[in-house]
N, C-alpha and C positions, 0 to 999 in steps of 0.2 A: 504494498500500502504505499501513496504519496505521505510523507512524511511533511504536515502543515503546523503553521501557528497563527492563530487567527488575532488579527489587530483590529480595533475599533480606533474609529475618528468621530469625537463628541463634541457637535456644535450647537453652542448656546452664547447668548448673549450676559457676560459677566455684567453685576452693578455695584453700585456703591454702598452692597451691603455684605458683609462676608459671608454672616450666617446664611443668607439666602441661596448665595453661591455654592456653600455645602450643602446646601439641599438638593439644588439642581445638580449637582456633581454627582451625588449619592442617588439619586435616581436614575441618572444617563448610565453609570456604571453598573446599575442592577439590571437596566434593560442590554447595553453591550454585553452583559457576562450572561445574560438569559440567549444572547445569540450567539455565545460561544467564544468570545473574545477574551485572549489571556494578558493583552497590554493594550489600553487605550489611552488616547492622547485627545487634550482638552487646550484649548485657545490659551495664547498669552492673555496674562492680566486676569487668571483666572479667581483670583484672589480676592479682586479688589478694582474698579476700571469706575471712571468718571471721564465725561467729556463735556467739556475741554479739560484738562487737566488742571488742577488746582492744588492747593497748599494741602489738602485732606489725602492726597499720596503722602506724603511722609507721616502723617498721623496712623496712616493704616496700613503702616509698612511692618512686616515681621521679620525675626530672624529665621535662619534655616530648621531651627529646633523649635520654633513656635508653634501654637496653636493648630494654624493653618495643615502645617505639614505633619501634623501628630493626628489631625481628623484625617485627611487622606490616606496614613497608615490603617487609620480602622476601618476604613472603608474597604482600600485594597484586602485586608485581611479577611472582612465580614464575607468577601467575592472570591477570595483567591488569586488575586489581579494583581497587575504592574500597574499604576496610574502616572501619569506624566501630565505636567499644569502649569500654568504660569504662576508666579508670585511675585507680590509685589515685596522686596526684600530690603531690610533694614540699609540702608548706604551709609554716606557721610552727613555732615551737618545739615547741608541743605538739597542734597538730592538723594535717590532712593536708588535701588540697583531693579534691572528688568530680570529676574531668575527664572530658569526651567526648572523644575523637580522631579525626579523619578523615584516614585514610592512604592514599597513592597509591604507586605504585614509588618517586616523586620524594620521597617523604617528607609531612611534615606540612601537609596542607591548610585545617585549621581546628581550632579546640579552644574547646571550651563547659566552663564551671565550674558547676557546679549550683546556680542562685540559692536555689532554695526546698527548705530540707532539712527533712529528713521529724523533725520534732517533732510527731508526733500518734499517734493509736491506742497511744498508751503507748510510745512509741518517742521517743529523744533523739538524732537525728543529729550535731545541732551539738555533743553531749560531743566528738566527734570528728573536727567533719569542720569547714572555716572555710566560709564561704558564698562563692560566686563574687563578684566586683564587678561593680557597674553598668557595664555595658560596652554597646558596640554591637554589635546580634547576630551571632552567628557562621554566617555560610554558606560554601557553597563552588558551585562548579558543575562538572557532568559528564553528559556526554550528551545535550545541549539543555535539564536542568534544573536547577533552582538549589535547593539542598539547604539547610534550616535545622536546629540541633541543639536539642534541652533533654532532661531527663532526668528519670524516673520523677515524683516528684512535683510537679514543674514541671507535668504535666499537668492538674492541679487548678486552675490558675490561667491564665484564658483571655486576659489579658494577656500573657501570654508568645507566645502564637501569632499575637495581634495584632501584637507588634513584628516577628517572625521574615516574617508575607505584607506586611508594609511594607517591609521591608528586600528583598523581594520573593523570598520563598520559596515555593518549588511543590510542594514534599514537606518534613514534618517528620520526622525520626527522632529515635525516642525508646526508647534503650536505657534498662533499667528494672531494679530489685528491688522487684516491688510485692507486697511482703510478706502472706502469708492471713490473713483474718480473716471474720467475718463480713460478707456481702455485697459484697466487697473483688473477686471476678471479676466482679461485675456493675457496680461503680464502674469498673472498668479499661476492661473494653469498651464501656460507654457514651459517658465520657469519651473513649477516643478518637475515636467516631464523631461525639462533639459537634463536638472540634475541627477535624475534616475537614469537617464540613458547616458550620460557621458561618466558615469561612475559605477555603472551596471549595478545597480543599487535599489532598492525599495521603497520608497519614499512615501509618509503618512503623515498629513498636513491637515490642521483643526484650525478654521477660522471661526470669528463672529459671524453673524447672520446681519442680514441687511436687520434697519441702514446703514450702519456705521461700519460695518465688513462686508465682502462680497458673498460671503456665503460658500459654498461649493466647496468644503472639507472633502479632502478625497485621499485614496491611498492608489500608487502607482508601482508597475512592476518592474522588473530592472531591462526592460526592452520598452518604454513607456506606453505599457497599455493601461489604460484605466480600468482597476478592479472594483471599485467599490467607491461612492459618493452620495453625500446631501446636497440639496439644492439649497434654499433659501431658510430652510424652516430649523426649529429646533429639534436635532434628530441626532442618531448615529448611526453610522455605517460601518459595516463588519467585513472583513478579505480575509481569506484564509490565505497564506503566505508559502507558496510552495519552495519549502527551504534548499530542493534539489535545484531548481529555476539557477539559482546563482552559479553553482558551478557549471550548468548547461550553457550557460547565455556568455560567461566568461571566457570558456571554450572556443564558442564559434567567434565570439568578438574578444578578442584580447588586448583592448584598448589599455587597458591599467596598465598590463606589462609592457606593452610597445610605446610608452611613454618615452619622450627625450628631456621632459626638462619638470621640475619640480617645483615647491612653493616655497616662497622664503616671506619670514615673516617679518613685517616690518613695524618698528616702533611708533610712528607717530601717522 
């Protein structure tokens, strides 16, 4: 029989109420788990979100061992899954950190602080968020696959994916708040498919639904085939990843092995 691992992308609109966000996450994890998902990806800023950003971000930021992550661990334990979600993490005196946490029943598996802040399309995320440090790629293993973390705007930088795949990632997990705008839905889908194809990996991305996000949370396979997706509603899509597909695709298309260029970290 084909060895598979089911992954879910959970689409919902986080609010400025952390308790309500946790209730929504618990309901969506229950739904995803009932459909077989063992790893479930939620959007960026799942713990707390307000538009436009204001001083309440810092007031509602939490440490990595705070109550939000502890609650995620309880939810993960209840359903025997891994939950990946955006955390508003405590930062410096002026700005917070935009962090993704991967949490199991045993607690924190990995965390990633967003490298590339959304200072584009008229937005200034860096006014409120401090960028992540240049650190080794964050990965974790589950169910025979290695998962790597990136966030939203990072998907526009192919170097992030290269560093993750070189660290052994088989699946890229991409929590996002992909802001709507002209051609933004097209950019979202195109870039996620490109990251899957060029790195011969699976990609699972979860966004906020409209009116702020573009929705269309999705799972893509190493050949760029869309396996499952949500439209614009609050919902979960589950895809069963064929673990053997990675070896088969890379045997036919050995683009990673044939590379002649590497990635150099730039300090500024």
